[in-house]
N, C-alpha and C positions, 0 to 999 in steps of 0.2 A: 579171228576171221572177220573180214569186212564184207558186208552184203549191201549193195546199193539197190534201192527200190525206185525204179524209174518208169516213165511212160512217154510214149510218143506225143501224147496230147494231154491237156488238162482235163480234170473231171472224171478220170477213170477209176479212182479209188486208191490212188497211190498211198496217201497218208493213212487211210483206213487199214491197208495191208501192213505198212511199216509199224504203226502203233500196236496192231494186233499181234504182230510177230514179237515185239519186245515184251509185251505183257505175257505172252505164252512162255517165253524163255526165262523170265526173271527169277522164277523159283528154282531153276536148275543151273543157271549160268550167270556169270557176271556180264551184264549187257548194258549197252549205251545206245541212245538214239541221238543222231546228229541231224538236225533240221537244216539241210543245205538249200532249201527253197527260200533264199534270203530276201527275195522280193515280196514274198507273201507267206511267211512261216506260220503254220497253224498246228504243228504238233503239240504245242503247249495247251491248246484248247482241249485236247483229248487226254493228255497226261496230267495236266495241272501241276507242273513242277514247282518246287520251291527254288527260286533263283538265289544263288549265294555269291555270285561274282560276275563281273563284266569288264571288258576292255575295249578301247576304241580300235578301229581298223584304219590305218593310215597308209597312204602311198606317197612316195617322195616325188615332188614336182619341182621343176627348175625355178631358180631365182637368179636373175641376171644382174651382175654388178655393172652399172653404167660406167664406172671409173675405169674398169679393166677391158670392157667389151670394145672391140674394133669393128663390130658388125660385118665380120668376114663371111657369115652365112653358113659356116660349117655345121652349126647346131641344127639349122633347118634342113640341111642336106641329109643328115643322118637320121632324122626323126621319121620313123615309118608311119606315125599316127598324126602327122601334121599338127602337133601340139605346140609348135614354136615356129615363128616366122620372122624373117628379117625384111623390113621395108625401109630402104634408104638407110638413115642413121638411127632407126628404131628397131627394137626387138620386142615382139609381142608373144606372150605365152597364153595358152589356152588350157588351164589346169584340168578341165573336165574331159579333155581328149587325151591327157597324158596317162600312159600305162606304167609309169614309174620305172622304166628300163634303165635309166641312168646314162644312156649313150651320149646325150648332149653334154653332160658335165664331164664325162670321161674323155671325150674327144675334143673338147674346146681347147684350142691352142693357147689361149690367153688365160686359161683357168678362171674365166669370168663367171662361170655358172656353178652355183652351189645348189643343194637340194633342201627343201623344207617340207615337213609332213603336212598332208591334207587329209582330214578325216572323211572317210566315205561310208562308214557304217560302224556297227558295234557287234561284238560277240558276247553272249550271255551264257552262263552255265549254272547247273544246279542238280537236283535229283527229284525223283518221284517214286516213292514206295520201292526203293531198291534199284531203280533204273537211273543210270547216269544220263544227263540231258544237256545238250549243247545246241544253241540256235544262233544264227546270224541274222542281222537285220540291216539291209541296205538303206542308206539315207534316202529320203524322198528326193527325186530329181537326179539321182546318180545313175549313170548308164552302165557301169562296170561292176558286175556281181562277182567275178572270179576272185579278186583279192579277199573279199569277205568269206567266200566259200573256203579258200585255202586256209584261212585262220581258224575256221570252224573245224576243218579236218585235222589240224594240228592238235586239237584237244581230244580227238577220238583215238586213243592209243592203248586201250586196255580191254581185255575180254572180247566179247562178240559185239561188233559195232554195226549198227543198222543206220544207213544213210538215207534219209528222205530227200530225193533228188528233185530239182525243178522239172517241170514238164517240158517236152520238146526235145530237140537235138542240137541246140545252139551251144555257144562257148561255155555258159554257166553249167550246162548239163555235162559236157565233156569233162570240165574241171571237177565236178562232184563225183563222177563215176570213176575217174582215173585212180588207179591204185587199189581198186576193189578186187576181192577174190571171186565174186559172183555178182551178177546183176539180174534182179527180178524185174521183168517188164510186165506191167499191169495194163491190160487192154480190155476192150469190150467188143462184142461180135457185131460190129457195124462197118459199113464201108469206110467211114472216117477212121475208125479204130484200126482197121487193117492197113490203111494207107500209112498212118503214122507209126504203127508197129513196125512195118517194113523199114522205115527210115531209122527207127531206134535200133533194130537188129543190125543194120549196116554199121551204125555208129559203134556198138559194143564189139562187133567183129573187128572193126578197124583198130580198136584199142586192145584187142587180144584177150578179152574178158569173156568167160563162159556165161551163158544166159539161159533162163527158163521163163516160161510164161505163166502168169496168173490171169485166167479168163474171168472177168467180173461181169455181173449182170447177164449171166448165161440165160438164153431164152429170149433175149431182147431182139436179136436180129436174125442173121443167117449163119451158115457153117463155113463161110469163107476163111475166117481166121484159123479154124481147126485144120482146114485143108492146106493153108499156107504153112502152118507149123509142121505138118506131116511132110510136105515137100522139102522144107528147109531142115528137117531133122532137128527141130527144136522141141523140147519136152514141155507139155502143159502140166505144170506141177500142182496146180490147185484150180478148181472151178468154184466160183461163188455165184449162186443163182440170183436172178432178178427177184428181189424180195422187198415188199413195202416196209416190213418191220426193220430191215437193215437201214433203209433210207430214213426212217423215223429216228432210229438211234443216232445216226450220223448227224441229222439236223439238230439234235440236242447235245452234240459234242460227246457222245458215248461211242467208243470204239467197239468193233464187232465182238471181240473176246470178252470185254467187260459186260456188254449187254446180253450176249448169247454165249454163255460159258462153254456150251457144247462144241464150239468152234476151236477151243484150245487144242484139242487132240489133232485137229486137221492142220493147225499151224505148227505143232510139234513134228508131225509127219512131214510137213513141208521142209522144215529145217533139216530133218534127217536126209531127205532126198538131196538137198543142196550140199550137205556135208559129204555125201557119197560121191557126187559129181566133182567137187573140189578135190577130194582125196584121190580119186581116179586120175584126175588131170595132173596132180602132183607126182603120182607114180609114173605116169607116162613121160613127164619131163625129166625125171631122174634116169629113166632108161635112155 
């Protein structure tokens, strides 16, 4: 089973939930944490993994042979990302705009374009007290996180996989959530929390993935999030109160279950609810 932990905005406690969930499950299941928040991964802060391997993330970018190129402009015409341009008798390439689709090299009538790898990040993996761990790190200055996220996802292929997703609803979030069996959306009871939650719900529904809500810092604001969930028929699967002790633990890099073990039962119950929803959905699709 693959469970994504996402949020419409940053700072809602997404990593707190993801790490607490894997720590609660590790004694009973084979479990992995994939840190797909490649622009700012921090799962390692809470799990302290031993890293045992790494590999670069490359995307293929065009390399133009001046001897073969006739500057016909076909490559610039087919590039949807404006990563290649033909100006007179010169061809300019912009590697940081290139998505590595290969259309320019495939469609070049003179076969003047080859592809060369360009490193955009790295994927690292290891383990932490029985938990498999994978994280991606996007190189500073790079704009495209999805290639790194895809390579992180490729290594999460056994047992129960928990994906810590980037905040928001942009392309990196969509890439990280795609292929999940369930998406946990972590929010807080504030107007900003509700606004961004609604956007995240629209996203997962568009992807056809069932979702449930974790209401963090309950007691902070109003009841608008709960009313929204009732109207949209979205279950609130776990409520975490506004608690200064939880904040103190988090500031010291201690996840909720590690610092307050009584929460383990709540996260195991949460997993049970998710399993029931996923199983019921599978049964309906078979019918």
